[in-house]
Every structure is written in structure tokens, then in C-alpha cells.
N, C-alpha and C positions, 0 to 999 in steps of 0.2 A: 666671336665670329659665329654666325648661325647659318643654317643651310640656305636661307633665303638670300644671303649676301655672298654666297660662294659662287662667284661668276665663272669659275673654271670647271664647274661640275663637281658634284659630291663624290668624294672617295670614302668608302666605308668598308672596313675590313674586319674579319674575324681573326683573332689572335688567340693562341692557346697559352697565354701567359697571364700572371696576375696584373691587375690594373689598379693603380692608385696614383695620386698626385706625386710627381717627382721621380717615379720609376722610369727606367729606360726599357725600350722594347725594340729588338732587332727583327725586322721583317724577313720572311723567307725570300729566296731568290726570285720566285715568281711574283710575289707581292712587291718586292723592290723594283723589278722591271716595270710592273704596272704603274707604281707610284712615280718613279723617276723618269721613265722613258715614255710610257703611254700618256699619263696624266700630267707629266712635266712639273711635278711638285719639287720645290727647291727648299733649302734650309730656311726656316722661318714660317713656311706654309703649314697648314693644319690638315689633318685627315681625321675621320671618325673611326674609332676602334671599339670592339666589344669582345667579350669572351664567354658569354653565357652565364656568368656568375657575378660580375662586379658592375653591371650596367654599361652604359655607353660613355666614352671619353673622347676628348680632343687629344690627339697626338701631334706634337710639333716636330717637323722634320729638322733634325739637328745635323745630320750628315747624310750624304747621298752618293751612291756609286751605282754602276749598272746592276750589281748583284748584292748590294748591301746598303739598305736604307735603315737608319736608326731614328726612332721617335722618342721624344721626352713626353711622358703623359702629364697633362696639365690640369684640365678641369673636367668634371663630370657633366655630361649633357643630359643624361637620363639615368635615373636609378634603376636597378634591376627590379623587374616585376615577376610575380609568380604566375606561371602560365597554367591555365586550366588543362588538366591532363586529358588527352584524347589520342588514342592509338589508331593507326590505320593498318589493318591486316589485309593482305592482298597476295594473290598468286603471282610469281615473277612473270614479267613481260619481256618481250624482246627489247633490245638495247635502247632505241630511240624513244619508244613508248614508255619504257621504264624510267628513262630520264625525265620525260614530261610528267609522269605521275609523281615522282619525287619532288620535282621543282614546284608543281602546283600545290601539292600537299603541304610543303614547307611554307609557301606563301599563305596558305589558308589556316595555318596554326597548328598542324599536327605536332605532337610532342614525341611520338614514337612511331617508327616504321617497322612493321613485322612482316617479312616475306613468309608465306605459308606454302609449302609444297603440296599440291593437290593433283588428283588424277588427270584432270583435263587441262592443266596449265600448258601454256605454249612455250615455256622455258623452264629449265630445271636448275639453273645456276644464277647467282647474282654476283655482281662486281661491287663488293662493299666499299672499297676506296672510291670508286667512281660515284656511288650513291652519296657518300659523305661529301665529296667535292661538290656535287650538284646541289645538295642541301645547303652547304655553306654559301655558295653563290646566290642561291635563292633568298637565304636569310639576310645577306648583305643588301640585296636589292630591295627587299620588302621592309627593311628597317626593323626586323625582329631583333630581340635582345638575346635570343638563344637559338640553338639548332636542335633538330629532333635527334633522339637516340635511334640508332639503326641496329636492330637485332639481327643475329645470324638467321639464315633460313631454317625453318623447323617444319616437321610434319604437322598435319592438322591435329593428330592425337597428342603430340607433345605440346603444341600451342594451347590446346584446351586444358591440358593437365597443369600447365604453368600459370594459367590465367588466374588472377585474383578474383575469387567469386563474389567479393563485395562490390565489384563494378559490373555494370550491365554491358554485354557485348551485343550490338545490333548487327544482324546479318542482313545485308541488302540483297534480296532475292529477285527473281524475275516476276513481272506483274501478273503472270498467269496463275500464280499461287494465290487463290482467292482469299485465303485466311490471313494474308499479310496486309497490315494497314499501311498507309503512306508513311514515309520516314518522318515527316514533320509531326504527324499525329503520334507516332511511336515515341519520339523524343519528348513530346509534351506529357505523355501519360506514363513514361518510364523514367523518372529522375534517377540520376546516378550513372548515366551512360559514360563509360570510359573508353569505349572502342567501337569502331565500325569495321565490318568485314565486307570486302568485295569479292565476289566469286571469280573463278577463272574464266577464260574466254569460252571454253566449252561447257560452262555451267558446272554446278556441283554434281558429283556422282551420288548415286543413291545411298551408298554407305556413308558418305560425308554428310548428307542431309540427316541421316539417322543419328550420327554422332553429335551433330549440332543440336538436334531436337532433344537429345537426352540430357543436355546441360541446363541446369536450372537458371543459370545466369544469362542465357541466350534469349534474345528476342528477334523476331523476323519482321522485316519491313520491305516495301518496294519503292522504287524511284520514279514511278510513272508508267505510262502505257507502252513505252518503247523499249526495245532491247538495246542496251548501251554497250559500247566497248568498255573494257575494264577501266582504262584510264579516265574515260568520260564519266563512268559511274562513280569513281573515286572523287573526282572534282565536284560532281553534282551532290554527292552525299555530304561532303565537307562543307559545301556552300549552304546546304540546308541546316547542317549542325550549327554552323556559325550564326545563321539567321535566327535559329530558335534559342540557342544556348549562349549567345554573346560572341564577343570578338576574341575570346580565348585568354584574355588577361583578367586575373582575379585580384590583383593588388600590386 
């Protein structure tokens, strides 16, 4: 059974269990409701499952109830690939806009999401379980084989201290800063980029700019002539990264 022949609509789920031929997998209550009640899968039907480690598999529905659907893992449909590492560092946003940023970043191949607490951020807290749920839904829809790691919120100082200096962090700044090249040019001339940073809604504070400028692994770039909302900037930056550096899969 392949996706093209799935006349009932594709069902694709992230499961946090080992996947191999012959194993059994019991879905969560919410997944069971979706599979059995919303999508009306019955014993003998197949769904796609992945766990971020073992590739994508067919799971055959063997038993179904409102709150308990069990799958028998049958055949692998895609082997696990290695994803090119790219982190998105961003100041927390308000709820709906944070959801949009997480969703689109996941679709565009981000492997790590790092909220950074900055002076001019519009929010000071993040809902990590909500972010993870949003990322999982986006990965299911986008046919990703993994989901991004979601780091706890950190101060800018701690974030820079923990950064692996062997990877380049590109800070996407405002276009008024004449010394910044366009992001595409920066990505082309600075191989080894492993992170993109988006500033807060109110822009970087002077002390934050100084801290970033003092880091040898930081490069600055701009995203064009307009001032973008933070979530728009993140989407634009990742689209440029994907265009220049590939689709995110390296094997």
C-alpha cells in the first residue's frame, strides 16, 4: 500500500516507541481517537508511523476502540535519514505567533529550536509541551522523519556560552546596518553555518549587539529592505537557508 493508493487520506503519526517488523505499538488516547473515530481506520487498514530514529513504517490496525488502537508494525516505507543540523534561535513570541513559527520552522527542516530571552522580547515564557505538540503535528504533515529538539529558554549570555564554536551562528539583523550582507551571500561565503538567530520584535538592545559582535563564531546578515515580524523573518531566513544549503537531508 502506498500513499498514492490511500483513498481514505493519509494517516501519519509520530510514536515514541521502537519500530521494527513484527513489533506492536499502542497509540495514545488522542491518536486512537483520530485513527479510529476521525479517520475511521479499521482492523486490517494501514497507517504510517515514525519515531525519529527507525525511519517510517506501515502499521496495520489490529484492534480498535475509542481510546485504544493497536498497530502491528509491518514494512519499512522509508529508511531513517541524517538531517543537516540547523538551529533556529529566537525571542519568545505570543502564543499564536509562536505556534506559527514552530510549525513553519519544523516544515522547513529546523533540527533545534532555542528560545532566547532578550530585552525587547514580547514574551518572557514559553509553553514547551505546546511547542513540542506543534512540532510533532508539523512533522507528521510535512513527512519529516524526525522532530526538532526544543531547548529550554535561556538568556543570550548562556546561549552564546553553550554554543559550539565550531559552527557558525548567523544573526539576521535589520537592513539598516550597512555592514550586513544579504543572508544568501553570507551562507555562500561562510560554510559551516549551524544556526540562524532572529531578533526580538523590538530589535536587539545595544548590549546584546555588543555581546554578539564579541563572539568569533557569529556572522551578521540581513533579509532584505523591509522590517519583518519575527515569525516572518524566521520563515524567510529558513527558506533562504534551504535554497542555498539544500533540503536538509544529508543521507
